[in-house]
Residue, then its C-alpha position, 0 to 999 in steps of 0.5 A: x315364263x309367268x303362270x298365274x294360277x290364282x288370279x284373284x288371291x295371293x299365292x302363299x307357297x310354291x313347291x317344285x315336283x320336278x324341273x318342269x312341274x310345280x304346285x302352288x297354294x293360296x288364300x283362295x283355298x285352292x291348290x294348283x299343279x302347273x307345268x311350264x309351257x301350259x297356260x292353265x293348271x294341269x290339276x286343281x285340288x280343292x277341299x280346304x275350307x280356309x286359306x292354304x298356308x303351305x304345300x310340300x311334295x313328298x320325295x317320290x313326287x307322287x304325294x302332295x301335302x297341304x296345310x291350312x288355317x282350317x286346322x287340317x292337313x291333307x295328302x293328295x295323290x297324283x295317281x288318284x287325283x284326290x285327297x287320300x288322307x284328311x289329317x285332323x289333330x291341331x287345334x289352331x291354324x297349321x303354318x307349315x309342313x315338312x316331309x322327312x328325307x326317308x323312304x323308298x325314293x331317298x338316300x334313307x330307304x330303310x326308314x319310314x317316311x314321316x310328315x311334320x306339321x307346325x301349328x299356332x297351337x304351339x305344338x308339332x305333330x309327326x305323322x305316319x302318312x301310310x297309316x294316316x295317324x299322328x305318332x308323336x305330339x311335341x308339346x314343349x313350345x309355348x308360342x306358335x311354331x313357325x318352322x320345322x326341319x328334318x336332319x338329313x338322315x331323318x333321325x332328328x327334327x328341329x322346330x322353331x317358335x315365337x317363344x324364342x326356342x329351337x328344340x331338337x327332337x328324336x323322331x322315333x321316340x318323340x323325345x326332346x334331345x336339346x333346347x336352345x333359347x335365342x334372343x328373338x322369336x324363331x321364324x325358320x330353322x334349317x340343318x346343314x348338309x352334315x346334319x350336325x348344325x342347325x341354323x335359326x333366323x329370328x324376329x330380332x334380326x339375328x341368325x344363330x347356329x347351334x350344334x344340332x343333336x349333340x346339344x352344344x351351346x349356340x355358336x358364339x360367332x352367330x351373326x346379328x343384323x341390326x337392321x332398319x327397313x324402308x318400305x314402299x307400298x305399291x299395288x299391295x306389295x312392299x319393296x324394301x332396301x337398306x344399308x346396315x352395319x353388321x358386327x361380323x368381325x369374328x367372321x372376317x366379313x365387311x363392316x357393312x352390307x347392302x341388302x335388298x328384297x321383296x316383302x312376302x306374306x310367306x317367308x322360307x329359309x332353305x339354307x343353313x348359316x354355312x351357306x354364307x360360304x357360298x355367298x349368301x345369308x338371309x335375315x328376317x324381321x317383322x315390322x307392323x305385322x308384315x314379314x320381310x326377307x332380305x338377302x345379304x351377300x358376303x364374299x364367296x371365300x368366307x370361312x365359317x369353319 
């Protein structure tokens, strides 16, 4: 079933509230909450004054966070049908946001819920949403920050920036725990399920792993994908396909793989490197200002241990 809540503008992000309801945001500055089986949005939130880059449901599914090029974060209440917090602190566009896996509706109920925001002003901010205040400003990055991710227990936050650095932060103190410098601008970071490793994808086609809060060196088995993209422009969308050599001998993977994907103005990376064991790893690259994503299929019995 197809739903088109933003008929006149690109939709930049989507996030499921549950199995049947999701929210979407767009360059049209609107946020729509849609339900499968309904031909129009069940709720529409308006208040941003520039394009909305990302939306995320909190663990309870009752609050929806949004961030925008207008440099604000907004928290929308499903119960009250309105914006309950308008958070302003960043000095440039806010690219993405993430909720912590903490609070009453999580496996970490004794820790307060937090919201992290990543901005083109090179900072990451941690917010106490209940009070509507910024509790920590994380300032070690030198370029726009594209991605943030909480560890499964919520005690640490990973951030990735176009300065090629991945930083690991203590969420309670705001202190820097560990830094890793890669070979390309970092687009996405993600923790593994155990919370002891962080995967990072970069602009040079590399996907690297580091040992999270323990501060170990980057995994020497990190995969590097030297890729060349072909694009076909049609109706404002670019499709891509490629076949590329992949030097993954240390991992026991084949020497080449066929990749395909769909160009997107918004790229997400929801799995750590260890997801290759399940048969799929994603790489990302940037060419002529367009962000591309491609999936590379590997044998399902691949061993990354």
